[in-house]
C-alpha positions in Angstrom: 45.5 -91.0 -2.7 42.8 -88.5 -3.9 44.4 -88.6 -7.3 43.9 -92.4 -7.3 40.3 -92.1 -6.2 39.6 -89.6 -9.0 41.2 -91.9 -11.5 39.1 -94.9 -10.4 36.0 -92.8 -10.4 36.7 -91.6 -13.9 37.2 -95.1 -15.1 33.9 -96.2 -13.5 32.1 -93.4 -15.3 33.5 -94.4 -18.6 32.9 -98.1 -18.0 29.2 -97.6 -17.3 28.4 -94.8 -19.8 24.6 -95.3 -19.9 24.2 -95.2 -16.1 26.8 -92.4 -15.7 24.9 -90.3 -18.3 21.5 -90.9 -16.5 23.2 -90.2 -13.2 24.7 -86.9 -14.3 21.6 -85.8 -16.2 19.2 -86.6 -13.3 21.4 -84.8 -10.8 22.0 -81.8 -13.2 18.3 -81.3 -13.7 17.7 -81.3 -10.0 20.6 -78.9 -9.3 19.4 -76.6 -12.1 15.9 -76.5 -10.8 17.1 -75.8 -7.2 19.5 -73.1 -8.4 16.8 -71.3 -10.5 14.6 -71.2 -7.4 17.6 -70.1 -5.3 18.2 -67.2 -7.8 14.6 -66.1 -7.5 14.5 -66.4 -3.8 17.8 -64.5 -3.4 16.2 -61.7 -5.4 13.2 -61.6 -3.2 15.0 -61.9 0.1 17.4 -59.1 -0.7 14.8 -56.8 -2.1 15.3 -53.2 -0.8 18.1 -54.3 1.5 20.9 -52.7 -0.6 20.4 -49.3 1.0 23.3 -48.4 3.3 20.9 -47.2 6.0 18.3 -49.9 5.6 18.5 -50.8 9.3 17.1 -47.3 10.2 14.7 -46.9 7.3 11.0 -47.2 8.1 7.6 -46.7 6.4 4.8 -45.2 8.3 1.8 -47.5 8.4 -1.7 -47.4 10.0 -4.0 -49.9 11.7 -7.6 -49.5 12.6 -10.7 -51.6 13.2 -13.4 -51.8 10.5 -16.5 -54.0 10.9 -14.9 -56.0 13.6 -11.6 -56.7 11.8 -8.2 -55.0 12.3 -6.7 -53.7 9.0 -3.3 -52.2 8.3 -2.3 -50.0 5.3 0.7 -48.0 4.3 -0.9 -45.0 2.6 -0.8 -41.9 4.7 -1.9 -38.2 4.4 0.5 -36.0 2.6 1.0 -33.8 5.6 2.2 -36.8 7.7 5.9 -36.6 6.9 6.5 -32.9 7.7 4.4 -33.2 10.8 6.4 -36.1 12.2 9.7 -34.5 11.3 8.7 -31.3 13.1 7.3 -33.0 16.2 9.7 -35.9 16.9 13.4 -35.3 17.2 14.1 -39.1 16.8 13.6 -38.6 13.0 16.8 -37.7 11.2 15.2 -37.3 7.8 11.9 -38.0 6.0 10.6 -38.3 2.4 7.2 -38.8 0.9 7.0 -40.8 -2.3 4.1 -40.4 -4.7 4.8 -42.8 -7.4 3.0 -44.2 -10.5 2.7 -40.7 -12.2 3.0 -40.6 -16.0 3.9 -37.3 -17.7 4.8 -36.3 -21.2 8.4 -35.0 -21.2 9.8 -33.0 -24.1 13.3 -32.1 -25.1 13.7 -30.6 -28.5 11.9 -32.9 -30.9 11.9 -35.8 -28.5 8.8 -36.7 -26.6 8.5 -39.5 -24.0 5.7 -40.6 -21.7 7.5 -41.8 -18.6 7.0 -42.7 -15.0 7.8 -40.0 -12.4 7.8 -40.0 -8.6 7.5 -36.9 -6.3 9.9 -37.0 -3.4 11.3 -34.7 -0.7 14.9 -33.7 -0.6 15.5 -36.2 2.3 15.1 -39.0 -0.2 18.8 -38.8 -1.2 19.9 -38.9 2.4 17.8 -42.0 3.1 18.0 -44.2 -0.1 21.2 -45.4 -1.8 20.8 -44.6 -5.5 24.3 -43.7 -6.6 24.9 -40.5 -8.6 26.4 -40.8 -12.0 26.7 -37.0 -12.6 25.8 -34.1 -10.3 26.0 -32.8 -6.8 24.1 -34.7 -4.1 23.9 -31.9 -1.6 21.1 -29.7 -2.9 18.9 -32.0 -5.0 15.2 -31.2 -5.5 15.0 -28.3 -3.1 12.8 -26.3 -5.5 10.0 -26.9 -8.0 12.2 -26.3 -11.0 14.6 -29.2 -10.7 14.6 -32.9 -11.8 16.8 -35.9 -11.2 16.8 -38.5 -14.0 18.0 -42.1 -14.3 20.9 -43.1 -16.6 18.7 -45.0 -19.0 16.2 -42.2 -19.2 19.0 -39.7 -19.8 20.2 -41.8 -22.7 16.7 -42.0 -24.2 16.0 -38.2 -23.9 19.5 -36.7 -24.5 21.5 -39.4 -26.3 25.2 -38.6 -25.9 24.6 -35.0 -24.7 25.6 -34.0 -21.2 22.1 -33.6 -19.5 23.2 -31.5 -16.5 21.7 -28.0 -16.7 19.4 -28.9 -19.6 15.8 -27.9 -19.4 13.0 -30.3 -20.2 9.3 -29.7 -20.4 6.9 -31.6 -18.2 3.5 -31.9 -19.7 2.8 -28.8 -21.8 4.2 -25.8 -20.0 6.3 -26.8 -16.9 10.1 -26.4 -17.4 12.5 -28.1 -15.1 16.3 -28.3 -15.1 18.3 -31.5 -14.8 20.3 -31.4 -11.6 21.7 -34.9 -11.6 21.8 -38.4 -13.2 21.5 -41.4 -10.9 22.0 -45.1 -11.5 18.9 -47.0 -12.8 17.0 -48.7 -10.0 17.9 -52.3 -10.1 15.6 -55.3 -9.9 16.4 -55.4 -6.2 14.5 -52.1 -5.7 10.8 -52.0 -5.2 10.9 -48.3 -5.9 11.1 -47.8 -9.7 11.0 -44.6 -11.7 12.4 -42.8 -14.8 12.9 -39.5 -13.0 12.2 -37.7 -9.7 10.4 -34.5 -9.2 10.3 -32.3 -6.1 7.3 -32.1 -3.8 7.2 -28.4 -4.6 6.5 -29.4 -8.2 3.6 -31.5 -7.0 2.2 -28.4 -5.2 2.6 -26.4 -8.4 0.4 -29.0 -10.1 -2.2 -28.9 -7.3 -1.5 -32.4 -6.2 -0.8 -31.6 -2.5 -3.3 -31.1 0.3 -3.2 -31.1 4.1 -6.3 -33.3 4.6 -5.6 -35.7 7.4 -8.3 -38.0 6.1 -6.8 -38.4 2.6 -4.5 -41.4 2.7 -2.8 -41.0 -0.7 0.9 -41.2 -0.4 3.8 -43.1 1.2 5.8 -41.6 4.1 9.3 -42.9 4.8 11.5 -41.9 7.8 15.1 -42.4 8.8 15.4 -42.8 12.6 18.5 -41.6 14.4 21.0 -44.2 15.5 20.1 -45.8 18.8 16.4 -45.0 18.6 14.2 -47.6 20.2 11.5 -48.6 17.6 9.0 -49.7 20.2 9.3 -46.5 22.3 9.1 -44.4 19.1 6.0 -46.2 17.9 4.4 -45.7 21.3 5.0 -41.9 21.0 3.6 -41.5 17.5 0.6 -43.9 17.5 -2.0 -41.2 18.2 -0.8 -38.6 15.7 -3.6 -39.2 13.3 -6.3 -39.0 16.0 -4.8 -35.8 17.3 -5.2 -34.1 14.0 -8.5 -35.7 12.8 -10.4 -35.4 16.0 -10.5 -31.6 16.2 -13.2 -29.0 16.1 -16.7 -30.2 14.9 -15.4 -33.0 12.8 -18.2 -35.5 12.7 -15.8 -38.4 11.9 -13.9 -39.5 15.0 -10.8 -41.4 14.1 -9.5 -44.4 16.1 -6.6 -44.9 13.7 -3.2 -45.5 15.1 0.1 -45.2 13.2 3.4 -47.1 13.5 6.8 -47.3 11.8 7.5 -50.6 10.1 11.0 -51.6 8.8 11.2 -50.6 5.1 13.5 -53.6 4.3 10.6 -56.0 5.3 7.8 -54.3 3.4 8.4 -56.2 0.1 8.2 -59.6 1.8 5.6 -58.8 4.5 3.1 -56.9 2.3 -0.1 -58.4 3.8 -1.5 -57.7 7.2 -3.3 -60.2 9.4 -5.1 -58.7 12.4 -3.4 -55.4 11.8 0.2 -56.8 11.7 2.4 -57.4 8.7 3.1 -61.1 9.1 2.2 -62.5 5.6 2.5 -61.8 1.9 5.4 -62.6 -0.4 7.2 -64.3 2.5 4.7 -67.2 2.0 5.9 -67.6 -1.6 9.5 -67.7 -0.2 8.6 -70.5 2.2 6.6 -72.4 -0.5 9.4 -72.3 -3.2 12.1 -73.0 -0.6 10.3 -76.3 0.0 9.9 -76.9 -3.8 13.6 -76.3 -4.4 14.5 -78.6 -1.5 12.1 -81.2 -2.9 13.6 -81.3 -6.4 17.2 -81.4 -5.1 16.2 -84.2 -2.7 14.5 -86.2 -5.5 17.6 -85.8 -7.6 19.9 -87.0 -4.8 17.6 -89.9 -4.1 17.8 -90.8 -7.8 21.6 -90.7 -7.6 21.5 -93.0 -4.6 19.3 -95.5 -6.4 21.4 -95.5 -9.5 24.6 -96.0 -7.5 23.3 -98.8 -5.4 21.6 -100.5 -8.4 25.1 -101.1 -9.7 26.3 -102.5 -6.4 27.0 -106.0 -7.5 29.3 -104.6 -10.2 31.4 -102.9 -7.4 31.1 -105.7 -4.8 34.2 -107.6 -5.8 36.2 -104.4 -6.0 35.2 -103.6 -2.4 36.1 -107.2 -1.4 39.5 -107.0 -3.0 40.2 -103.6 -1.4 39.3 -104.9 2.0 41.4 -108.0 1.7 44.5 -105.9 0.8 44.0 -103.7 3.8 41.5 -100.9 3.0 39.4 -99.9 6.0 35.8 -98.8 5.8 36.6 -95.1 6.3 38.9 -95.0 3.2 36.2 -96.8 1.2 33.6 -94.3 2.3 35.9 -91.5 1.4 36.6 -93.0 -2.1 32.9 -93.3 -2.9 32.2 -89.8 -1.6 35.0 -88.5 -3.9 33.3 -90.3 -6.8 30.0 -88.8 -5.9 31.5 -85.3 -5.8 33.2 -85.8 -9.2 29.8 -86.7 -10.7 28.3 -83.7 -8.8 30.8 -81.4 -10.5 30.0 -82.9 -13.9 26.3 -82.4 -13.2 26.9 -78.8 -12.1 28.5 -78.0 -15.4 25.5 -79.4 -17.2 23.2 -77.5 -14.7 24.9 -74.2 -15.4 24.5 -74.7 -19.2 20.8 -75.5 -18.6 20.3 -72.4 -16.4 21.9 -70.1 -19.0 19.6 -71.6 -21.7 16.3 -71.3 -19.8 17.0 -68.2 -17.7 15.5 -65.7 -20.2 12.2 -67.7 -20.2 12.3 -68.1 -16.4 12.8 -64.3 -16.1 9.8 -63.7 -18.3 7.8 -66.1 -16.1 8.7 -64.5 -12.8 9.0 -61.0 -14.2 12.5 -60.5 -12.9 15.9 -59.8 -14.4 17.8 -62.6 -12.7 21.4 -63.1 -13.7 24.4 -65.3 -12.8 27.5 -63.3 -12.4 30.1 -65.7 -13.8 32.9 -63.2 -12.9 32.0 -62.9 -9.3 34.1 -64.8 -6.7 31.1 -65.1 -4.4 29.1 -66.8 -7.2 31.8 -69.4 -7.7 32.2 -70.0 -4.0 28.5 -70.6 -3.7 28.4 -72.9 -6.7 31.4 -74.9 -5.4 29.9 -75.2 -2.0 26.5 -76.1 -3.4 28.2 -78.8 -5.6 30.2 -80.3 -2.7 27.0 -80.3 -0.5 25.0 -82.0 -3.2 27.8 -84.5 -3.9 28.1 -85.5 -0.2 24.3 -85.6 0.3 23.8 -87.8 -2.8 26.8 -90.0 -2.2 26.4 -90.6 1.5 24.1 -93.5 1.4 25.8 -95.3 -1.5 29.2 -94.9 0.3 28.0 -96.4 3.5 26.0 -99.1 1.6 28.9 -100.2 -0.6 31.6 -100.0 2.1 29.6 -102.4 4.3 29.9 -105.4 2.0 31.6 -108.5 3.5 34.7 -109.4 1.6 34.2 -113.2 2.0 30.7 -113.1 0.5 31.6 -110.7 -2.3 34.7 -112.7 -3.4 32.7 -116.0 -3.4 30.0 -114.4 -5.5 27.3 -114.9 -2.9 26.3 -111.3 -2.6 22.5 -110.8 -2.7 21.2 -107.5 -1.5 17.8 -107.9 -2.9 15.1 -107.7 -0.2 11.5 -108.5 -1.0 10.3 -106.3 1.8 10.4 -102.5 2.0 14.1 -101.8 1.5 15.8 -98.5 1.9 15.8 -98.0 -1.8 12.0 -98.7 -1.9 11.5 -96.1 0.8 13.6 -93.6 -1.3 11.4 -94.3 -4.3 8.2 -93.8 -2.2 9.6 -90.4 -1.0 10.4 -89.4 -4.6 7.0 -90.2 -5.9 5.3 -88.7 -2.8 7.0 -85.4 -3.5 6.2 -85.6 -7.2 2.5 -86.4 -6.5 2.2 -83.5 -4.0 3.5 -81.1 -6.6 1.2 -82.5 -9.2 -1.9 -82.2 -7.0 -0.8 -78.7 -6.1 -0.6 -77.8 -9.7 -4.0 -79.2 -10.5 -5.6 -77.3 -7.6 -3.9 -74.0 -8.5 -5.1 -74.3 -12.1 -8.6 -75.2 -11.0 -8.7 -72.2 -8.6 -7.6 -69.9 -11.5 -10.2 -71.4 -13.8 -12.9 -71.1 -11.2 -12.1 -67.4 -10.5 -11.8 -66.6 -14.2 -15.4 -68.0 -14.7 -16.7 -65.7 -12.0 -19.2 -63.1 -13.1 -17.2 -59.9 -13.4 -20.3 -57.7 -13.3 -19.3 -55.9 -16.5 -18.9 -56.7 -20.2 -15.2 -56.4 -21.3 -15.8 -57.5 -24.9 -14.4 -54.7 -27.0 -14.0 -52.3 -24.1 -11.0 -50.1 -24.0 -9.7 -47.4 -21.6 -7.3 -44.5 -22.0 -6.1 -42.2 -19.2 -6.8 -38.5 -19.3 -3.6 -36.7 -20.3 -2.8 -33.3 -21.7 -5.9 -31.5 -23.1 -8.2 -34.6 -23.0 -10.0 -33.6 -19.8 -10.6 -30.0 -21.1 -11.7 -31.2 -24.5 -13.7 -34.2 -23.2 -17.2 -33.2 -24.4 -16.0 -32.5 -27.9 -13.9 -35.7 -27.9 -16.9 -37.7 -26.7 -19.3 -36.3 -29.3 -16.8 -37.0 -32.1 -16.1 -40.5 -31.0 -19.8 -41.3 -30.9 -20.3 -39.8 -34.4 -17.3 -41.7 -35.8 -19.0 -45.1 -36.0 -15.8 -46.5 -34.4 -17.4 -46.8 -30.9 -20.8 -47.6 -29.6 -20.6 -45.7 -26.3 -18.3 -43.6 -24.1 -18.0 -42.7 -20.5 -15.4 -41.0 -18.3 -14.7 -42.6 -14.9 -12.6 -42.3 -11.8 -10.4 -45.3 -12.7 -10.3 -48.2 -15.1 -13.2 -50.5 -14.3 -10.7 -53.2 -13.4 -8.9 -51.0 -10.7 -9.7 -49.2 -7.5 -8.1 -45.8 -7.2 -10.0 -44.7 -4.1 -11.9 -45.9 -1.1 -13.1 -44.3 2.0 -15.3 -44.3 5.1 -17.4 -41.7 7.0 -20.5 -42.1 4.9 -23.9 -41.5 6.5 -27.5 -42.1 5.2 -31.0 -42.2 6.7 -30.9 -44.7 9.5 -27.2 -45.0 9.8 -25.4 -45.0 13.1 -22.0 -44.0 14.4 -20.5 -47.5 13.8 -21.6 -47.3 10.1 -19.1 -44.5 9.6 -16.4 -47.2 9.9 -17.7 -49.1 6.9 -15.2 -48.8 4.0 -16.6 -48.2 0.5 -14.8 -48.4 -2.8 -15.3 -45.3 -4.9 -16.0 -45.0 -8.7 -17.5 -42.2 -10.8 -19.2 -41.6 -14.1 -20.6 -38.8 -16.2 -23.2 -40.8 -18.2 -23.8 -44.2 -19.8 -21.8 -46.3 -17.3 -24.5 -49.1 -17.4 -24.5 -49.1 -21.2 -20.8 -48.5 -21.8 -19.3 -50.7 -19.1 -22.0 -53.4 -19.3 -23.2 -53.1 -15.7 -26.5 -54.8 -14.8 -29.1 -52.4 -13.6 -31.2 -53.8 -10.8 -33.5 -50.9 -10.1 -33.7 -47.2 -11.0 -31.7 -45.7 -13.9 -28.2 -44.8 -15.0 -26.5 -41.5 -14.2 -26.7 -39.2 -17.3 -25.7 -35.6 -16.7 -26.3 -34.8 -20.4 -30.0 -35.8 -20.1 -30.6 -34.9 -16.4 -28.7 -31.7 -15.4 -29.2 -32.4 -11.7 -27.3 -35.7 -12.1 -24.1 -34.0 -11.1 -25.0 -35.0 -7.5 -26.4 -38.4 -8.5 -25.2 -41.7 -7.2 -25.3 -45.4 -8.1 -25.0 -48.1 -5.4 -24.0 -51.7 -5.8 -26.1 -54.4 -4.3 -23.5 -55.1 -1.6 -23.5 -51.4 -0.7 -27.3 -51.4 -0.4 -27.0 -54.5 2.0 -24.4 -52.8 4.1 -26.5 -49.7 4.4 -29.6 -51.7 5.2 -31.6 -49.7 2.7 -35.1 -51.1 1.9 -35.9 -48.5 -0.7 -32.6 -47.0 -1.8 -33.9 -44.9 -4.8 -34.1 -41.2 -3.8 -32.2 -41.6 -0.6 -29.6 -39.0 0.3 -26.1 -40.3 1.0 -23.6 -38.0 2.6 -20.0 -38.6 1.6 -16.8 -36.7 0.8 -18.5 -33.6 2.2 -21.3 -33.7 -0.3 -24.9 -34.9 -0.5 -25.6 -37.4 -3.2 -29.0 -38.7 -4.4 -29.3 -42.4 -5.2 -30.8 -42.8 -8.7 -30.1 -46.5 -9.3 -28.7 -49.8 -8.0 -26.5 -52.1 -10.1 -25.1 -55.6 -9.6 -21.7 -55.9 -8.0 -18.7 -55.9 -10.2 -15.1 -56.9 -9.6 -12.5 -54.0 -9.3 -9.9 -55.6 -7.0 -8.7 -59.1 -6.7 -11.2 -61.6 -8.2 -10.1 -64.0 -5.5 -11.6 -61.8 -2.7 -15.0 -60.9 -1.5 -16.9 -58.0 -3.2 -16.4 -54.7 -1.4 -19.4 -52.3 -1.2 -19.1 -49.6 -3.8 -20.6 -46.1 -4.4 -20.5 -44.6 -7.9 -20.5 -40.8 -7.9 -21.8 -38.5 -10.5 -19.9 -35.7 -12.3 -19.2 -33.7 -9.1 -16.5 -36.3 -8.4 -13.2 -36.6 -10.2 -12.0 -38.5 -13.2 -8.8 -40.0 -14.6 -9.9 -42.3 -17.4 -12.2 -42.6 -20.4 -13.8 -45.9 -21.4 -15.1 -46.6 -24.9 -16.6 -49.7 -26.5 -15.6 -50.6 -30.1 -18.1 -51.1 -32.8 -18.0 -54.9 -33.5 -19.3 -54.4 -37.1 -15.9 -52.8 -38.0 -12.4 -54.3 -38.0 -10.6 -53.6 -34.7 -7.6 -52.1 -36.5 -9.8 -49.7 -38.5 -11.6 -48.7 -35.3 -8.4 -48.0 -33.5 -7.0 -46.0 -36.4 -10.1 -43.8 -36.4 -10.1 -43.4 -32.6 -6.3 -42.5 -32.7 -7.0 -39.7 -35.2 -9.7 -38.2 -33.0 -7.5 -38.4 -29.8 -4.7 -36.7 -31.8 -7.0 -33.9 -32.9 -7.9 -33.0 -29.3 -4.6 -33.9 -27.7 -2.0 -33.3 -30.4 1.1 -33.4 -28.1 0.5 -36.8 -26.6 0.6 -40.3 -28.1 -2.6 -42.2 -28.3 -2.4 -44.9 -25.5 -5.1 -47.5 -24.7 -5.6 -50.7 -22.9 -8.1 -53.5 -23.5 -10.0 -54.1 -20.3 -10.0 -57.9 -20.8 -6.2 -57.8 -20.8 -6.2 -55.6 -17.7 -8.3 -58.2 -16.0 -5.9 -61.0 -17.0 -3.1 -59.3 -15.1 -4.9 -59.9 -11.8 -4.0 -63.6 -12.3 -0.4 -63.1 -13.1 1.1 -64.0 -9.7 -1.2 -67.0 -9.2 -0.6 -68.2 -12.7 3.1 -67.9 -12.2 2.9 -70.0 -9.0 0.8 -72.6 -11.0 3.2 -72.6 -14.0 6.3 -72.9 -11.8 4.7 -75.7 -9.8 3.8 -77.5 -13.0 7.3 -77.2 -14.4 8.9 -78.4 -11.2 6.3 -81.2 -10.7 7.2 -82.3 -14.3 10.9 -82.3 -13.5 10.3 -84.1 -10.2 8.3 -86.8 -12.0 11.0 -87.1 -14.7 13.8 -87.5 -12.1 11.6 -89.9 -10.1 11.2 -92.1 -13.2 14.9 -92.2 -13.6 15.1 -93.5 -10.1 12.4 -96.1 -10.8 14.3 -97.0 -13.9 17.4 -97.6 -11.8 15.6 -99.6 -9.2 14.0 -102.0 -11.6 17.4 -102.4 -13.4 18.8 -103.3 -10.0 16.1 -105.8 -9.2 16.3 -107.4 -12.7 20.1 -107.7 -12.2 19.8 -109.3 -8.8 16.9 -111.7 -9.9 18.4 -112.8 -13.2 18.7 -116.4 -12.2 15.2 -116.4 -10.7 13.8 -115.0 -13.9 15.7 -117.6 -16.0 14.4 -120.5 -13.8 10.8 -119.2 -14.2 11.2 -119.0 -18.0 12.6 -122.5 -18.1 9.6 -123.7 -16.1 7.2 -122.1 -18.6 6.5 -118.6 -17.3 5.4 -116.3 -20.1 6.9 -112.8 -20.8 3.6 -111.2 -19.6 3.9 -113.2 -16.3 7.5 -112.2 -15.7 6.8 -108.6 -16.6 3.9 -108.5 -14.1 6.1 -110.1 -11.5 8.7 -107.4 -11.9 6.2 -104.6 -12.1 3.9 -105.4 -9.3 6.3 -104.5 -6.5 7.0 -101.1 -8.0 3.3 -100.3 -8.6 2.8 -101.0 -4.9 5.5 -98.4 -4.1 3.7 -95.8 -6.3 0.3 -96.6 -4.7 1.9 -96.2 -1.2 3.3 -92.9 -2.4 -0.2 -91.8 -3.5 -1.6 -92.7 -0.1 1.1 -90.8 1.7 1.1 -87.7 -0.6 -2.7 -87.2 -0.8 -3.4 -86.1 2.8 -0.2 -84.0 2.8 -1.3 -82.3 -0.4 -4.8 -81.8 0.8 -3.6 -80.1 4.0 -1.1 -77.9 2.2 -3.5 -76.7 -0.5 -6.3 -76.2 2.0 -4.0 -73.8 3.9 -3.1 -72.1 0.6 -6.8 -71.7 -0.4 -7.6 -70.0 2.9 -5.9 -66.9 1.6 -8.8 -66.6 -1.0 -12.3 -65.6 -0.1 -13.6 -66.8 -3.4 -12.2 -70.3 -3.6 -12.9 -73.8 -4.9 -13.7 -76.9 -2.8 -11.0 -79.5 -3.0 -12.4 -82.5 -4.9 -11.4 -86.1 -4.7 -11.0 -86.1 -8.5 -7.8 -84.0 -8.2 -6.1 -86.7 -6.2 -7.4 -89.4 -8.6 -6.0 -87.6 -11.6 -2.6 -87.1 -10.0 -2.5 -90.7 -8.8 -3.5 -92.1 -12.2 -0.9 -89.9 -13.9 1.8 -91.3 -11.5 0.7 -94.9 -12.1 0.7 -94.5 -15.9 4.0 -92.8 -16.1 5.6 -95.3 -13.7 4.1 -98.2 -15.7 5.7 -96.8 -18.9 9.0 -96.5 -17.1 8.8 -100.0 -15.5 7.6 -101.8 -18.6 10.7 -101.1 -20.7 13.1 -102.7 -18.2 10.7 -105.4 -17.2 10.1 -106.6 -20.8 13.8 -106.3 -21.5 14.5 -108.6 -18.6 11.7 -111.0 -19.5 13.1 -111.3 -23.1 16.6 -112.2 -21.9 18.0 -115.7 -22.7 17.9 -117.9 -19.6 20.9 -119.9 -20.8 23.1 -116.8 -20.2 21.9 -116.5 -16.6 22.1 -120.3 -15.8 25.4 -121.1 -17.6 27.5 -121.1 -14.4 25.2 -123.3 -12.4 
């Protein structure tokens, strides 16, 4: 029986090649789009969940109230981990992770600048990074050992056995390779080239026991059976216990808690001190988009199938006359739908394999389809069957309901001038397409609006390089030679790149401040001299810090306008600000500049003089010279004062662009899937007008005989469909407004939603639908009426 159904389905596909092709392509595009999104979402939903003990792994987090709002953050003091392990028997193991470090490693003649993380020995008991070579029992228990990844071992040692080999970290620190582990996969948020012990960090002077310095991540493994709520209740006052001692002027109200590590990737944003938002919102958004595009493809399939209903009506009538019941007919049409779905899946997989590299580049992932995996094929088969049943359900019930007497007499007429089921399906299609189009327009406008925001600094020709090797020690000579080279106009050293925040803090006091002011959080920055000139800040009052001109400027400070407002200073110049255990004298005020997300409000900032610390050097290229020539000159100077290290630099304008990556990815993906949805919707519209033209052939012929022009007949056929698109616009607009208004609430610096966005999306939908409709309408209008009226 099934063999017979498949044979009939195959014959119908071959008999109606054009409609079969459109059917398969439309369904394939929808399936491919939904599967691409499913691949991405599967990566996000399984991030960090591959660790064998993930159900007992937690990250220590904090929450406290600042300026009336509860904030949560995951950075902790370096002493937190050992203290918790010592005081609370519920903890089986712990590890701190200090990531993002870049060091020069040397082996023989090979030199690589690579990323390193400092970890405790407990790291290997907690996280599942399989060993390739080595003994897992005593890893990183001293300062002279290192664990490297497989890829890094290949880069540094080639085909040599790395175990027991010594490599040099920076200029004079030798460590011995203890083990090689598998490279962290794309399902791991912890990425590194090699791991160093916490004792090595002590050796470099990176470790302190300051309970007010939240600068690392602390992970714990709780013993089996431990109640998380009871444990959190026991540890919540640990920070207060150690900060609020002696004559400490800053009284902490901070509470700590353990949060499931497997959830940190998705729930990376706190609301009212709880991690309830973040990337999980992207998961929800694109789950809906994936469902939308698959639904639109299925609707398209339904319309195409029912549009050819009259061609199948007599077949249904004959089958019923010879004894076929409705259930068997429904089953037959579902089988046909599944067959088309399998054909579409083959096309979809080919499409995915072709576009996956570009999609990976867009979402910055390494997504793959494992064609040899049984689970992959089970999922694809299940997905195909589900799509086939979903797409074929309505046509099956529709076609199987035909009355044999009417169909065999040729009196079947399923056209309905009112709002039919197929019309409703088209409205749904275009509503979804218009919602995605409006969303794309608003996302692009939000990005443009934010990019046009005054950054507070001039990034034209501004570059930054991190301090490495001998650069810090040789900075003054380096600075002087750069200025004398004619390749740069100005130079300054700073705490961080001007586009990034490396530090923030509270506990500042100033004349007129009160106890609550100590809970105001300030971003920190630093400079030695020429910050205003070099970085392009706007000086509001006072002067720039310049320790080379004013020797007392080592304790000087600049404030931003927002900082002045938060401090309520009427005359900030000359005021003494106490912070970081030092007294600083305000010498100038500058306009605010953006160092964090350009979508958020400006945070008050203090800029310390040379008594602070530095990690980066900024320099502005001379625009009178060719950029390549400038860089060649600068590279030679850097090599002179730091010969063992490669010259590395970043353009500040490129750094700033990275702040839009995630939002731009959302916009680009929305645009692509909006385009696909519109394309598939137009296929559905094509099907519906073909159906209507087919069912109204005699009416069109009579109108032509009575003198109706081609334009009048085209308008007759088009008007009903334009009404459907307009209805879709009216339905989609309020839904899109509500959705995007909720999305924009995540941004402090945001656009206002304008009516023009809905007008543009609606006009696009009308124009595209008109182009689609016109082809079939004109074709029907040009038909010979004799052919349609011959049997009358």
